[in-house]
N, C-alpha and C positions, 0 to 999 in steps of 0.2 A: 243671476241678475237679469233684468229685462231691459231691452234696448229697442229703439225704433228700427234701427238698421244694424245688422252685423255684416262686416266685410271680411271675408277670408282672403288674405293676400295684401301685402303692403307695398307692392310695386307701383308703377305710375298709374295704372287703372284704379287700384284700390285706394291709394292715397288721394288721388284727384276726386274720386267719388266721395270719400269720407270728408274731405275739406269742404266741398260744396254743400253736402248735407248738414254738416255741423254748423256752418254759417247760417243755415236756415233755422237754427235753434233745435235741431233734432238730436236725440241721444244716440250717438254712433260709437260702435266698438270695432276696431280694426285689429285683426289677428294675423300673425305670421310666424312660421316655424323658425325663421332666422332671426338673429339679433342684428340690429342695424347700428352702424353701417355694415354692410356685408358685400362680399365680392359677387359679381354677376357676370358670367360670360356674355360679352356683348361688345360690338365694335364701338358703341357709344357715340354715334353720329346723330346730331340733332338737325333735322331738315327744317326748311322754312315753315312747313306746315306744323311741325311739332313745336317750334318756337312760338307760333301763333296761339298755341294752347296753354303756354306757360305764363305765369304771372311775372311781373318785374322782379329782378334779382337773379335771374338765371345767368346773367353776364359773368358773375363772379365764379361760376362753375366752369366756364369755357377754358379749355387747355390748348386750343388751336383753332384758327380760322382758315378754312380751306378755300382757295380761289382757283385751284387747278385739279382737274380730274384726269387720270391717265388710265385708259383701257388697254388691256393686253389680251392676246390669245396665247394660252399656254406660256405665259411669262415672256412672250416675244412680241414683236411688231407693235410697239406702243402707239397709241393715238392720244394726243394731248388736247384737252379743251380748257382754255383759260378764260377766267371771268375777272371783271374789274372789282366786283363785290363778292364777299364770302357766300358760298353756296351751301356750306355745312359747317356746323360748330362741333368740336370734339369735346366730350365730357367723359368723366369716369362714372360708370353706372352706380358705383357705391356712393358717390357724392350726390349725384342727381336724385337717387331714390331716397337717400337720407334727408335731403332738402325738402322733397315733396312730402315726406312723412312728418317732418317738423312743421310744415305748413298746416297739415291736417290736425296735428296736436294743438297748434296755436289757435286753430278755429274752434277747438273744444272737443274734438274726437278723443276717445279713450284708446290708448295704444297698448297692446299686449304683444310685444315681439318675443321671440324665444318660446312661443306657445304652439304646441303641435295639436292640430285638430285630428281626431281619430274617427269621428262619425258625424253625419249631418242628417237631420230628419225634418220633414215638412208636413204640416197639417193644413187644414183649411183656414186656420186662424193665425198661424205663425210658424216659426222655425226654431229648432233646437240644435245647439252645437255642443258636442261632447269633446272634452280635452283629454290628453294623455295622462294628465295629473288627476283625473277624476272630476274635474270641475265641469259645470254645465251652464251655458248661457242660452237665454231665450230672446227672441226678437220678433218683430212684426214682419220684417223683410230681410232678405239675404242677398249679398252680392258675391258671386264666385269670381274672384280675381286672382286665383291661386295657381296661375301658370298653365303650361302646356299639359302637365299631368294632373290637372285639376281634380281634386277629391270631390268638390261640389258637383262638377259635371258628371262624374261617375256615380254619384249617390242619388241624384234626382233625375226625373224623367225629361231631360232635355232631348232634343232631336237635332244633333249637329252632324255635319258632314266633313269634319276636319281631317285632313291628311297631316302627315308629320315628316319632317326632315331632321337632319342632325348637323351640328356645328362643332368645331374645335377651335379654341382661341387661347392665346397666351399673351402676356405682356412682357416684352423684351426690353430690358434696360440697355440703353446705348449712351455713349458719351455725346457731349454737345456738338462735336464736329459732325458726327454721323447724323444726329437728330436734325441738324440744320439743313441737311440735304432733303429731308422729308417734310420739313415745316411747310404748311400751306398747300400740301398735295395729298390727294387720295389716290391710291393705286388699287385697281380692280382687274383681276385676271380671270378670264373665262376659258373654259375648255379643258382645264387641267384636272377637273373632277366632274363626274357625271351630274348633270342637272344642278350645277352650282358654280361657285366662284371662290377665289381667294382675295383677301384684302390686306392692305397695310394702311393703318390710320395713325397719324402722329398725335401723341398726347404730351403731358407736361414734361416728364423726364424719361419717356419710354415710347415704344411703338406697340400698338395693338395689332397683332397679326393673327389671322385666322382663315379658315376655310369653312364652307357650308354647302350642303347638298339638300335639295328638296325631295330626296327619296331616301327612305330608311334602309333600302336594299343595298346601298353603297357599302362596300367592304374595304377594309384597310384604310380607315380615315387618317391614321397616323402617318402612313406611307404617303398619302396624297399631300398631307401637310408638309412633310419633309421635302417632297419634290417641289412644292410651291416655294418654300423658303430657299431651297438651293437655286432654283431658277431665278429668284429675285435677288440673289446675292446676299442673303441673310444667314447668319450663323446663330443657332440657338445655343446660348451658354449652358453649361452643365448645371443641373439643379433647377432649371426653369420648369415650372409645372404648367402643362396645358390642361384646360378644362373643357369638357364637352357638355352639350346641352341638346335637348330636343326642341325643335322649332315647329310650331304648327304652320300650315300653309293653306290659306283659304283659296277656293276656286271661284268665289263669288256666290256660292250656294251654302251659306252657313246654317240653314235650317232654322229651328225655333230656339231662341236664346232666352226664353223665359218659361217659368212655371207659374203656378198661382201666387207664389210668395218669393220667388228668387229669379235673378238674372245672372248671366255670364258676361264678363267684360275682359278686354285685352286678350292675352294669349289663351286664356281658358275658353274664350269664345272662338278661337281660331283666327283672330283678326290680325293677321300678319301678311305683309306684301309677299305674294308668291313668286315675284321676280327678284326683288332685292333682299327680302328677309327683314325689312324694316318693320319694327313693331311698336316703337315708342309713340309715334303719332297716333296710331290706332288705339293704343292703350289709353292715352290721354283723352282722346275723343270719345271712346266708348264709356270711360269713367264719367265724363260729363253728361252724356246722354242717359246713363243709368241713374245718375243723381236726379236729373230732371223727371224721369219717369216715376221714380220712387216717391219723389216729393209730391207729384200730382196724384199718385195713388193714395198716399196718406191723407191728402186733402179731399179725397173723394172725387177727383176730377179726371180720372182715367184709370186704366189698368196696366199691368206690366206688358201686355201685348203691344202697347204703344212703343215700348223700347225696341222690340224685335222689328216692328214696322219701320222705325226710324233708321235702324242699322241697315235694313234692306234697302231703304230709299236713299240714304246719305253716304253709306260706307261701301256696301257690297258692289255696286256698279263699277267703281274704280278697281276693286280687287279682281273682279271678273275679267276686265280688260287686261289687267296685269298678268293674270293667269294665261290668257290667250297669247299674249306677247311672249311670255316665258316659254310656252310650249314650242314656239318656233325657234327662239334664240337658243335654248338648251338642246334642241334636237339638231340644229344646223349651225352650231357656233362658228365653224370656220367660214361658212358662206356669209353669215351675218357680219362677222368681223371685216371681211373684205368689202362688204357693202358699206359699212360705216367708214372704213378707211377711204373709200372712194368718194364719199359724200359726208363731209364734216357736219352738215346741217342735221343729219340723222343723229349723230353723237350729241350735238348740242341740244336737240329736242329731248333726247333720252335723259341727259343730265337735268334739264329743266323739269322733267317729270319726277326723277328720282329725288332731287334735292330742292326743287322749287315749288311753284304753285300750279304748274300745268297738270292736266289730267291724263290718265292712261287712255281714256276714250279718245281724246284729241290725238294722241300719238298713234293709236290704232287706226284711226281714220286716215291719218297722214301716211302710215306705212302701207295699208291696204290699197290706198289710192295710187301708189307708185311701184310697189314690188309684188311680184307674183307669188313669192314664197309665203307672204302673209295672207294674200287673198285666198290661197288654197287651204289655209288653216281656218277659214271662217266656219 
């Protein structure tokens, strides 16, 4: 069958792109190897920027509203930052992603979940998708939104400079008495794992607990996870399964994210915050920008190079400054933690960037204007 646009990957980037294209009257096919709803290793925190990209109705997905962020160094020396208004909303990724995919279907996109793509080909006039079951789909344009291990990225001549890290996450059921102690609070502990941190996020009837590192060279992830839980006073019940995932980490130099007939979005494009690991906002944003570029190309009003240009202009500058800050923080975590403890304004500005609307560039200018350890990293 022929489509105007084929999208590989039904996560936030793919579903957002598919919804917006279908609403413009285009014939859209969304493919994903998983059947939805499906589990996704992720802390599931929606920042203010991410909420701004969602349509009304997300409120029903919220499982907790966080007003307090607590930073630790190696699970010790907590620094509490309290807000009057929520700074982050907690959701289950299986529910969020299913909701976004339902919106795409309601807009008119064709959904084929449980469909494994085995090969992708591109010509000057279109793209061809080959499935494990022998089926073939053809389209005018392709969106690779198929995650950090993107088959689309590997198959076509993109020029991306994405590094990768690893994460391990599990959902721990706890009774209401224990859960009440965590409600409204995010716990972030730095220094316990190289180039990364551990987190505890409260959800509906459980805690999302995980660790992540922005270097794949880290060894013994399970040991780091157990040390983190032990230090935070958490016991992992028998039979609880922890799941790992690869996370891309942009440096602000994502390269070329388009070919003649295809673009990359979300994790496939490496659009993940290299300091916090947050990727939902960048998936939603890049899915929207991909839809705009493809719509213009189909109308003869531009080419896919406009998508790469917009990502470079509107997304990458922030990620570049996040990468610069991350280099300092993860190399000198004890020093930075003491600095933050001595100056709560630094912590508040950091939270405003991580979960609010402030930019990493503003934070970088603030830090380099006051602290030598950041000026030396320029």
